[in-house]
C-alpha positions in Angstrom: 86.9 90.5 105.2 88.7 87.2 105.1 85.4 85.3 105.0 84.2 87.6 102.2 87.3 86.9 100.1 87.0 83.1 100.6 83.3 83.2 99.7 84.1 84.8 96.4 87.0 82.6 95.3 84.8 80.0 93.6 82.0 82.0 92.1 81.1 82.0 88.4 82.4 84.9 86.4 79.5 87.2 87.0 82.2 89.1 88.7 81.8 92.5 90.4 84.9 93.4 88.5 83.0 93.1 85.2 80.1 95.4 86.0 80.0 98.8 84.2 80.2 102.0 86.2 78.4 105.2 85.3 80.6 108.3 85.6 78.3 110.9 84.1 74.9 110.5 82.3 75.9 108.9 78.9 79.4 108.2 80.1 80.3 104.8 81.7 83.3 102.6 82.1 82.9 99.0 80.9 84.3 97.4 84.1 85.7 98.2 87.5 89.4 97.9 86.6 91.3 101.3 86.7 94.8 101.6 85.4 96.4 104.2 87.7 99.0 106.6 86.5 102.6 105.5 86.5 105.8 107.3 85.5 106.5 106.0 82.0 109.5 108.1 80.9 108.6 107.3 77.2 108.5 110.8 75.8 110.8 111.9 73.0 113.4 114.7 73.6 110.8 117.3 72.7 108.5 115.8 75.4 106.0 114.4 72.9 104.5 110.9 73.0 106.6 108.3 71.2 105.6 105.2 69.2 106.6 103.2 72.3 104.3 105.1 74.5 101.4 104.7 72.0 102.1 101.0 71.7 102.1 100.6 75.5 98.6 102.1 75.7 97.3 100.1 72.8 98.6 97.0 74.6 96.8 98.0 77.8 93.6 98.9 76.0 93.5 95.4 74.5 94.3 93.9 77.8 90.9 94.3 79.3 91.2 97.3 81.7 88.2 99.6 81.7 89.8 103.0 82.3 93.4 104.0 81.6 94.9 107.1 83.3 98.0 108.3 81.6 101.3 108.9 83.4 101.5 112.5 84.5 101.5 114.9 81.6 103.2 118.2 82.6 101.5 121.5 81.7 104.8 123.4 81.5 107.9 122.2 79.7 110.1 124.4 82.0 108.9 122.4 85.0 109.5 118.7 84.7 109.4 116.0 87.3 111.6 113.6 85.2 113.6 114.0 82.1 111.3 112.2 79.7 107.9 113.5 80.9 105.3 114.2 78.3 104.3 117.8 78.1 101.2 119.3 76.6 101.6 123.0 75.9 101.6 125.4 72.9 104.8 123.9 71.6 103.5 120.3 71.5 103.0 118.2 68.4 99.3 117.5 68.8 99.2 114.8 66.1 101.1 112.5 68.3 98.7 113.1 71.1 95.8 112.1 68.8 97.5 108.8 68.0 98.0 108.2 71.8 94.4 108.9 72.6 93.2 106.7 69.7 95.4 103.8 70.9 94.0 104.1 74.4 90.4 104.0 73.2 90.7 100.6 71.6 88.4 97.8 72.8 85.9 100.2 74.3 88.4 101.5 76.8 88.4 105.0 78.4 91.6 106.9 78.5 92.0 110.0 80.8 94.9 112.3 80.7 96.5 113.1 84.1 97.7 116.7 84.3 100.4 117.7 86.7 103.0 120.3 87.7 105.9 119.0 89.8 106.6 122.1 91.8 109.8 121.5 93.7 109.8 117.8 93.0 112.1 118.3 90.0 115.7 117.0 90.1 118.5 119.5 90.3 119.9 118.5 86.9 116.5 119.6 85.4 116.0 122.8 87.3 118.4 125.1 89.2 115.5 127.0 90.7 112.2 125.1 91.0 109.0 126.8 92.2 106.7 126.0 95.1 104.1 127.6 97.3 106.9 128.4 99.8 110.7 128.2 99.7 110.8 125.0 101.8 113.4 122.5 100.5 112.8 118.7 100.4 114.3 116.8 103.2 114.9 113.2 104.3 118.1 112.8 102.2 116.8 114.5 99.1 118.6 117.8 99.7 121.4 117.0 97.4 119.1 115.8 94.6 116.5 118.6 94.6 117.3 122.3 94.8 115.7 124.7 97.3 112.6 126.1 95.5 111.6 129.7 95.0 108.2 130.9 96.3 105.7 131.5 93.5 104.4 135.0 92.9 100.6 135.4 92.7 100.8 136.2 89.0 102.8 133.0 88.4 100.1 131.0 90.3 97.4 132.4 88.0 99.5 131.5 84.9 99.9 127.9 86.0 96.2 127.6 86.6 95.6 128.8 83.0 98.1 126.2 81.7 96.1 123.4 83.4 92.9 124.6 81.7 94.5 125.0 78.3 96.0 121.5 78.5 92.6 120.0 79.5 90.8 121.7 76.6 93.4 120.3 74.2 93.2 116.8 75.7 89.4 116.7 75.1 89.8 118.0 71.5 92.5 115.4 70.9 90.3 112.4 71.8 91.1 111.7 75.5 87.9 110.8 77.3 88.5 112.4 80.6 91.0 114.4 82.8 92.5 113.5 86.1 94.1 116.3 88.2 97.2 115.1 90.1 96.8 116.5 93.6 98.8 113.8 95.4 102.4 112.5 96.0 104.0 115.7 96.9 103.7 117.5 93.5 102.7 121.2 93.2 98.9 120.9 94.1 99.7 118.7 97.0 102.4 121.1 98.1 99.7 123.9 98.2 97.5 121.6 100.4 100.2 120.8 102.9 100.8 123.1 105.8 104.4 121.8 106.0 105.2 122.9 102.4 102.8 125.8 102.2 103.6 128.5 104.7 102.2 131.5 102.7 100.3 134.2 104.5 98.2 135.4 101.6 95.0 134.0 100.1 96.9 130.8 98.9 98.1 129.7 102.3 97.4 129.5 106.0 93.9 128.0 106.6 92.8 124.9 104.8 90.3 127.0 102.9 93.2 129.0 101.5 95.5 126.0 100.9 92.7 124.4 99.0 92.2 127.5 96.8 94.8 126.5 94.2 93.2 123.1 93.6 89.8 124.6 93.5 90.9 127.2 91.0 92.6 124.6 88.8 89.4 122.4 88.8 87.2 125.4 88.1 89.3 126.5 85.2 89.4 123.0 83.8 85.7 122.6 84.1 85.1 125.8 82.3 87.4 124.7 79.5 85.9 121.2 79.0 82.2 121.7 80.0 79.9 119.9 82.4 79.5 116.7 80.3 83.2 115.7 80.3 84.6 113.6 83.2 87.1 115.3 85.5 88.6 113.4 88.4 91.3 114.0 91.0 94.0 112.0 92.6 94.3 113.0 96.3 96.4 111.9 99.2 94.6 110.3 102.1 97.5 111.9 104.0 101.1 112.9 103.5 102.3 110.8 106.4 104.8 113.3 107.5 104.9 115.6 110.6 103.0 118.8 110.0 101.8 117.6 106.6 98.4 117.3 104.9 96.4 115.2 107.4 93.6 112.6 107.0 91.1 114.9 108.6 92.0 117.7 106.1 91.9 115.3 103.2 88.3 114.2 104.1 87.3 117.8 104.2 88.8 118.4 100.7 87.0 115.3 99.3 83.7 116.7 100.4 84.5 120.1 99.0 85.5 118.7 95.7 82.3 116.7 95.4 80.3 119.9 96.1 82.3 121.6 93.3 81.3 118.9 90.8 84.3 116.6 90.5 83.3 113.2 89.0 85.7 110.7 90.5 88.2 110.5 93.4 91.3 108.3 93.4 92.8 107.9 96.8 96.6 107.5 97.4 99.1 108.8 99.9 102.7 109.9 100.6 105.3 111.9 98.7 109.0 111.7 97.7 110.0 112.2 101.3 107.7 109.4 102.5 106.7 107.2 99.6 103.6 105.4 101.0 102.2 105.2 97.5 104.7 102.4 96.7 104.1 100.5 100.0 106.4 102.2 102.5 105.6 101.5 106.1 102.4 99.5 105.4 100.5 98.1 108.3 100.0 94.3 108.7 96.2 94.7 108.7 96.5 96.6 105.4 98.7 93.9 103.8 96.0 91.3 104.6 93.4 93.3 102.7 95.9 94.1 100.0 94.9 97.8 99.5 97.2 100.4 101.1 94.5 103.0 101.7 91.3 100.9 102.1 90.5 102.0 105.7 90.5 105.6 104.6 88.5 104.8 101.5 85.7 103.1 103.6 85.4 106.3 105.6 85.3 108.5 102.5 82.9 106.2 100.7 80.4 106.6 103.5 80.3 110.4 102.9 80.5 110.5 99.1 78.1 109.9 96.3 80.7 110.0 93.5 82.9 106.9 92.5 85.9 106.2 94.7 89.1 104.4 93.5 91.8 103.0 95.7 95.2 102.3 94.1 98.1 100.4 95.8 98.5 96.9 97.1 95.8 94.9 95.2 97.1 91.6 93.9 94.3 89.1 93.7 90.9 88.9 92.1 89.4 87.7 95.4 90.5 90.8 97.3 89.4 93.1 94.6 86.0 91.6 94.4 85.7 91.7 98.2 86.5 95.4 98.2 83.8 96.0 95.6 81.2 93.8 97.3 81.7 95.5 100.7 81.3 99.0 99.0 84.7 100.1 100.3 85.5 101.2 96.7 83.8 101.6 93.3 86.9 100.8 91.2 90.1 98.9 91.7 93.2 100.9 91.0 96.1 98.9 89.4 99.5 100.3 88.6 102.7 98.2 89.1 100.9 94.8 88.4 100.0 96.1 84.9 103.6 97.0 84.3 104.5 93.4 84.8 101.5 91.8 83.1 99.7 94.2 80.7 97.0 91.5 80.1 96.3 91.1 83.9 92.8 92.6 83.6 91.6 89.9 81.2 93.0 87.2 83.7 91.3 88.8 86.7 88.0 89.0 84.8 88.1 85.4 83.7 89.5 83.7 86.8 88.4 84.4 90.3 91.4 82.6 91.7 93.9 84.7 89.7 96.5 86.7 91.5 99.9 88.2 90.8 103.0 88.3 93.0 105.5 91.1 92.7 108.9 90.5 94.2 110.5 92.7 96.8 113.0 95.0 95.1 116.2 95.8 96.9 119.9 95.9 96.3 120.4 95.2 100.0 121.5 98.9 100.4 118.3 100.8 101.5 119.8 104.3 100.9 120.8 103.3 97.3 117.3 101.9 96.7 115.8 105.1 97.9 118.1 107.5 96.0 117.6 105.4 92.8 113.8 105.4 93.4 114.0 101.7 92.7 110.3 101.0 93.3 109.6 103.4 90.4 112.4 103.0 88.0 112.3 99.2 87.9 108.7 99.4 86.7 109.5 102.2 84.2 112.0 99.7 82.6 109.2 97.1 82.4 107.0 99.7 80.6 109.8 100.4 78.1 109.9 96.7 77.2 106.1 96.6 76.6 106.3 99.7 74.5 108.9 98.0 72.3 106.6 95.0 71.9 108.9 92.8 74.0 107.9 90.6 77.0 108.5 92.0 80.5 111.3 90.8 82.8 109.6 90.0 86.2 112.9 88.5 87.4 115.2 91.4 86.5 117.5 92.1 89.4 117.4 95.3 91.5 121.1 95.8 90.7 120.5 95.7 87.0 117.7 98.2 87.4 119.8 100.6 89.4 122.7 100.5 86.9 120.3 101.2 84.1 118.9 104.1 86.0 122.2 105.6 86.9 123.4 105.3 83.3 120.3 106.9 81.9 120.2 109.8 84.5 123.9 110.4 84.0 123.5 110.7 80.2 120.4 112.9 80.5 122.1 115.1 83.0 125.0 115.5 80.7 122.7 116.3 77.7 120.8 118.8 79.9 124.0 120.7 80.9 125.1 120.8 77.3 121.8 122.2 76.2 
């Protein structure tokens, strides 16, 4: 791989990154750069898109990226992962979503809406009794921040599936060009897949076939709602990286099952709130050299799949991205945090084979504080807010400044929530 990277450094700009990719007959992405979902926290108090969110996506669409995936849009306003999540349900102001979709389609860009339900990953100031497949609380220091969940009834499971389908149909009508199902990072669908978090003894738990049923039903309902000619992808963990959790072997079986069902694109990630591998926790040295956190798994998956595979996490240089494409390890390059620091990064990668971006290590020096403040998420949310306001990002903003901003914001939102 090192030789492949070096060989690509000085090529002309007939770059693998610039090549279009067909997703469906008649539907293609203009290049191989894929903006992965990030937490934006830019909804208004009614959980509708704001002008800042719309401006953020217009900026990204003009920045050269081929496909933009929105931050997770929740399908139920009574189940939020964060205070300012966007929600798409019967109470939503649909005109604001149309503006959001239109902004994301500028410059020939595709914009897919990521649909999600947090399950038990909803902070205690947002929900006194979150729901989950089973009444298993979050651990690893999160017990004081997240309440013990209540086990979902079968009727409630069916209702949630219908909410996913309704939101997907609306997203298509509103001008979004695809859907991504969020089945990773410890949210509800991932909770159903995990034998640690799903200990049900009915048709929704137990065997992998049963644990997969919820995702299958969500996909089937969405497909029926949007039709066969509309792209639907999924974000799936390569593994949960916790004892008794969703394993790499199970993940590979799920990938093949989803392909058989008709899914159009797979984005590979990993981890959850208890073990945040998606932001680089416990990354191996061999992985760091290749830049992509889940590249070894992707290579195994790519050998068994015919649909496009995306890896997100770790990519920093045009050379490593091009090498991953040339080696057929991936079909698209997932970018998240780098685009929060430089929204025009894609243009730079496409025009300069030597371009790379460096992101500083974020820490207050107190690991527990970093973890509880979710510093590797909130620092980047604050950069997104600057872009949304038309301001330059602050790559040198200190970790302490970020934590203080987070604590102030969460404190105020918690107070508002209690008053409400």
